[in-house]
N, C-alpha and C positions, 0 to 999 in steps of 0.2 A: 877468349875466356873459356876455360874448361869447366863444365858443369857435371855434378855427380849423376850417374845413371841410376836413379832411384825414383819410386813413385812420387807424384806430387803430394799425396797425402802425408808422406813422411816429412816434407817441408812444411806443410800447412799447419801442423800442430805446434810449430815453434817459430820464433823470429829468425833463427839461424839453423842451418845444417852445414856442418863442416866450416863454420865461421862465415857462411854466406847469408847475406841479408835478402829480404824479399826484393829490394830494389835491384841488387846485383843479379838475382835470379831472373827478374823480368827484363833486365837489360839485354838479354840474349834474343836475337830476332826470331828464333824458333818458337818462342812462346806467343808470338803475335800472329793469329790467323789472318788478319789484315794488317800489314806493316805500316808504320808511320813514315813520314818523309825522312826522319832521322831519329836516332837514339844515342844518348850520351850519358855515361855514368861518371860522376865526379864525387868521390867518396861515397856517401850514402844518399846522394841526390840524383835521381833519375830524371833527365830532361827529355821530353818527347815532343816532336814537331808534328802537328796535325797538317795534313795536306789540304790544298784548296778544294772547296766544294765537297767536303766530307761530312757525313752524318749517319746516324742509325735512327730511323724513325719510320713508322707506318701511319701515314696521315689518316686520321679518322674521318675526315670530310671528303677526301678525294680517293682514298685507297692507295695512293702512290706510296711505294716502299723504297726507302734509301737504306743501303746497308754497306757503305764503303768507308765508314769511320774506323781508324786504327784502334785495335783493342788487344789486350793481353789477358789471358785467362789461366787460372790454375784450379786444381780440385781442392775444395774445402774439406775440413774434417767431417766425419759423420756426426749427426746430431746437431746440437746448438753450437753456434760460433759467432764471432765478431771479426769483421775486417774493416780496418780504418787506414786512412792515409791523409797526410797534409799536402795540400795542393797550392801552387801559385800559378795563376794563369796570366800570360802576357797577351791580354786582349788587344785585338786589332779591328774586329768587326762584330756586328750583332750576331749573337748565338755562338760565337767562339766559346769553347768550354773544355774543361777537364772533368772527368767523372769517375766514380766507382760504379761497378756494374755487376749484377747477378744474371747469369745466362743459362738458359736451359736448351733453347733452340732458336733458329733465326727469327721465328715468330713468337717466341716466349722468353721475355727478358725484362729487366728493369734497370734504370740508371738514376743516380743522384748527381746532379751537375752543379758546378760552380761556373756560371755562364754570364755573358754580357747581354743584358736586355737591350731592346731597340733604342732606349733612351741613354744607353752608354753606361749604366750602373751595374756593378757586380750583383748577381742575383742567384738565389737558390732555386733550381728547377728540379722536378722529378718526372720521370716517365715510366709508366708500367704498360707493357705490351703483351697482350694475349690476342694475337691476330692483328688487331689495330692498336695504336698507341693512345693511352690516356695521359695527356700532358698536363701538368699542374705547376702553376707559378707559386713559389713560396714567398720569400721576402728579400729585400735588398740588403746589401752589406756595404760597409765603408772601406772594405779592403779587397784586394785581389787574391788574398790568401785565406784559406779556411781548412779545417779538418772535415772530412766526410766519412761516414761510417754506415756499414750494412750489418745488421744483426739478424741471425736466423733464430726464430723461436718456434719450436715444434715444426709445423708445416707452413708457417708464415714468415714474413720478413718485415723489418723496420729500418727506416732511414733516419739518421740524426746528423746534425751539423754542429760545429763548435768553432769558436774563434781562438781558443787557447788549448784545446785538447783535454780540458778538464770539465768544463760546464757545457752540457749538450742540450740541443733543442730538437724536439721531434719534428720531422718534416713529413713523414708519411708512414702508414702501416698498410700492408697489402698481402695478397696471396697471388701466386702464379698458377694456382690450380694444381693438378697432378704432375708437377714438374719433375722430370727425371734428368739424370746426367748433368747435375748442376755444376757450374763453374763460377768463380768469382774473380774479379780483376779490375782493370782500369781501362779508360777510353779517352780519346781526344778527338775533337771535331772542329770544323770551321765551315759550316753549311753554306754561307754566302760570301765568305772571305777568302783570302789568299793563303790562309794558314796561320797558325799561332803556336807558340811554345808553351808547354805546361811542365812545371817542375813537381815531382812527387818525392816525398820523403816521409820519415816516421811511420812507415808501413808496418802494421801488425795484423796477424791472422791467428786467432787463438780459439781453442775449443771451450769457450765460456758462455754461459747463458746471461742475457741481459736481465738484470734484476728489477729495474724500474723503467717502465715504458716511457712516461712523459718527461722525466728529467734526465733520462738517458744514463743513469749511473749504474 
């Protein structure tokens, strides 16, 4: 696949550049600092396979750091923006997940996960890491599919989830502190499992400000 040689910001302000979707842009291995076991693009559906024993997490109790989960990143627009994607996770083991992620440095990042809880149920999790990770359990879902969204508002960030891409539920609001060199993207993981496949589609990254914090509109 040939990709245009242009800054990421040129892509970030639009769903397409030269008729290229975000899914097709992220299908190229060069955009993955840590690469997944496999990448496949079928139309506008990007399927990513997480490797066995992969995660990104800095344990607040033990200090143990894991940073081997596959993730792809691109530069967002300046100012406020919103990045969203629909995910379907082929859960195989506890904590298998697909995620959207905002990244500043290996010890400064945050992710919103569609994840399998230890009881086997699809669950919304969020993690904010400033040195060590602050892990928060959200709520369970009745589906392996959901929309996940990151919004930047001034110097802060907001996580929302949706089952239909129209009605959104607030998962978390937070700051990463004086974060620089921000990147936004997607991540897949299988911390205790042998891997799992995550499908991403309906990706958008737009330079728009979130108008309503709690209902996500």
